[in-house]
C-alpha positions as CSV (number, residue, x, y, z in Angstrom):
1,X,104.8,-59.9,92.2
2,X,103.3,-63.3,92.4
3,X,99.9,-61.7,93.2
4,X,100.2,-59.3,90.3
5,X,101.0,-62.1,87.9
6,X,98.4,-64.4,89.4
7,X,100.9,-67.2,89.1
8,X,104.0,-68.4,90.9
9,X,107.4,-67.1,89.9
10,X,110.3,-69.3,88.8
11,X,111.8,-71.4,91.6
12,X,115.2,-69.7,91.1
13,X,113.8,-66.4,92.3
14,X,112.8,-67.7,95.7
15,X,116.0,-69.7,95.9
16,X,118.1,-66.5,95.4
17,X,116.1,-64.6,98.0
18,X,116.4,-67.4,100.5
19,X,120.2,-67.6,99.9
20,X,120.4,-63.8,100.4
21,X,118.6,-64.0,103.7
22,X,120.9,-66.9,104.8
23,X,124.0,-65.0,103.9
24,X,122.8,-62.0,105.9
25,X,122.4,-64.2,109.0
26,X,125.9,-65.5,108.5
27,X,127.3,-61.9,108.4
28,X,125.4,-61.1,111.5
29,X,126.8,-64.1,113.2
30,X,130.4,-63.4,112.2
31,X,130.0,-59.8,113.4
32,X,128.6,-61.0,116.7
33,X,131.5,-63.4,117.1
34,X,134.0,-60.7,116.3
35,X,132.5,-58.4,119.0
36,X,132.3,-61.1,121.6
37,X,135.9,-62.2,121.0
38,X,137.2,-58.6,121.1
39,X,135.4,-57.9,124.4
40,X,136.8,-61.2,125.9
41,X,140.3,-60.2,124.9
42,X,139.9,-56.8,126.3
43,X,138.7,-58.2,129.7
44,X,141.7,-60.5,129.8
45,X,144.1,-57.6,129.3
46,X,145.4,-58.8,125.9
47,X,146.8,-56.3,123.5
48,X,144.2,-54.4,121.5
49,X,145.1,-55.9,118.1
50,X,142.3,-57.9,116.7
51,X,142.6,-61.6,115.9
52,X,142.9,-61.9,112.1
53,X,140.7,-65.0,112.0
54,X,137.6,-63.0,113.1
55,X,138.3,-60.2,110.7
56,X,139.0,-62.7,107.8
57,X,135.8,-64.7,108.5
58,X,133.8,-61.5,108.5
59,X,135.4,-60.3,105.3
60,X,134.6,-63.5,103.6
61,X,131.0,-63.4,104.8
62,X,130.6,-59.8,103.5
63,X,132.1,-60.9,100.1
64,X,129.5,-63.7,100.0
65,X,126.8,-61.2,100.9
66,X,127.8,-58.9,98.2
67,X,127.5,-61.7,95.6
68,X,124.2,-62.8,97.0
69,X,122.9,-59.3,97.0
70,X,123.8,-58.8,93.3
71,X,122.0,-62.1,92.4
72,X,119.0,-61.2,94.5
73,X,118.7,-57.8,92.8
74,X,119.0,-59.4,89.4
75,X,116.4,-62.0,90.1
76,X,114.0,-59.3,91.5
77,X,114.5,-57.3,88.4
78,X,113.7,-60.4,86.3
79,X,110.6,-61.1,88.4
80,X,109.5,-57.5,87.9
81,X,110.0,-57.7,84.1
82,X,107.9,-60.9,84.0
83,X,105.2,-59.1,86.1
84,X,104.8,-56.1,83.7
85,X,102.0,-56.3,81.2
86,X,103.0,-57.1,77.7
C-alpha cells in the first residue's frame, strides 16, 4: 500500500501490525508450553487433568490476539482507504 501511495503510511499502522505479530508469537509460545507441560506430566504418570495455569495463560494470549487482530484489520482497512484514488 505504501508503494501504491508513493508515500509512507501513518506510524500507527505499522505499530498495530508489529503488535499483531508479537501477540501471535506469544500465543505460539503459550501453546508450546502447554504441550510440553502436558507431555511431561504424562511421562511422570500424573493424572490426565491439565494444569489450569497453562490453559489460563493460553486463553489470555488468545484473547489478546483477538483484540490485536481486530485492530490490525481496522488499520489495514484504513490504509487501504487512504491508498484508493480520490
